[in-house]
N, C-alpha and C positions, 0 to 999 in steps of 0.2 A: 814620508812623502816620496822619497826616492824609490822605495820598494813598490809602492802603488803605481807610480809612473812606469816602472819596468814591467809590472804585471799588465798594465794597459797596453803597452807596446807589444808584449808577447802575445796578447789576445787579439792584436790587429786594430786596436783603438789608439790612434795617434793624437797626442795632445797638439794644440796649435802653438804658433810662435809666441803668443801672449802668455800662455801657460808656462812655457819654457823660460820666458823672460822673468816671470814671477818667481820661478824656482831659482834662477840665477841670482836675482835680487836677494832672496831669502838666504841662500848660502853665502853670498858675498857679505851680507850684514853680519853673519856669524863668523866670518873669516875662514870658512871651510873651502879653500881653493881646490882641493881634490874633488869635492862634490861639484863645484862650479865646472871643472873640466869634464867631469862625468856627464853633467847635463848637456854640455856642448857636444859631447860624443853622441848622446841620445838624440839631439837635434839632427845631427847628420845621419844617424841610423834611421830616422823617420823620413829621410829624403829631403829635409829642409836645409837651408843654409842660414846662418845667423844674419839677421837684417841689420840695418844701420843702427837702430836703437840698441839691439843686443851687443853689437860690436862696440859701440861707445860705452855701454855698461861694462863690458869685459875689459876694455882699455882702462877705464877709471878704477875698476876693481884691482887689476894687476898693479897699476901704479900706486894705489893706496897701500898695497902690501909689498911694496918695493920689489916688484918683479917687472921692471921696465922692459927687459929683453922679451918677455912673453907678451907684454902689451904691444911691443913693436911688431911681433909676428902677427898679432890680430890686426894691427894697423895695415900691415903689408897685404894681408888677405883681403881686407876691406878695400884697399886701393886696387888690387888685382881684379876685383869684381866691380870696378868703377864706382865705388862708394867713397864718400867724403865724411870725415869726422866733423863734428861741430867745432867752433872756435875754441871753446873751453876744454874740450877733450884733447884737441891737438896741443894746446898750450900746456896742459897737464902732462901729456906724454913727453913733450920737449923738456919741461922742468925735471921730470923724473929721470930721463936719460942723462940730462946735464948733471943732476945730483949724483948719479952713479958713474960719472966720468966717461960716458959714451958719446964723445964729441962727434965722431964720424957718423953715428946713427942720428944724432941731432941734425946734422947737415942733410942726411938723406930725407928725414921727415920734412924739414923746411923746404928742400928742393922739390919734393914730390907734391907739395901743396902750393908751390910758387905759381902765381898767376891764376889760381883757383879762388873763387868766391865761396868761402866756407859758410855754411849756415850758422846762425847765432846759437841755435839750439837743435838738438836731434829731435825729430818729430817722434813722439811716443805713439803708443797704440790707442785706438779709440776706447778699448776696454782693457783695463789692467787687472791683474789677478794678484791679490796678496796671498801670503801663506795661509792666513786664516780662511780666506775664500776658498782656496784650494782644498784645505782640510775639510771644510763644510761640504763641498761637492764630493770629495772622496768618501765621506761618511754616508752620503746618500746612495752612491753607486757601488760602494765596496762589496755589498752582498752579491752583486751581479758577477763579480770576478772570482768568487770562491768556487772551487770544484768539489 
């Protein structure tokens, strides 16, 4: 899947944010954090920035894999672009930081959200792409990318 996405980008065909979210979800479920980070790099390579849904997904993924410091960086990037996490994502980040003994960082997260009305849930995309959907589309178009 990663190789095909790289081929697409090299040929000037850029996947959309929803496709990248599907890839992040796929690799996150597999626990492949290196692939998750590579997809985020590909997002930026295509001139996109992670949206609120992708940022929330990244925060949850990193927290699940006990990488609260990385999740905090995603949270800080999200806040720098005037984004807000949903209530559950922020609570998960706070719990993960707390569990790792990062009390100063917990205070930073709490203070940065103070006075803000956080959404109950992060709004997803109108169309989501699963790994099997992506593989199906890849099979259809893969012959177009062979030289």
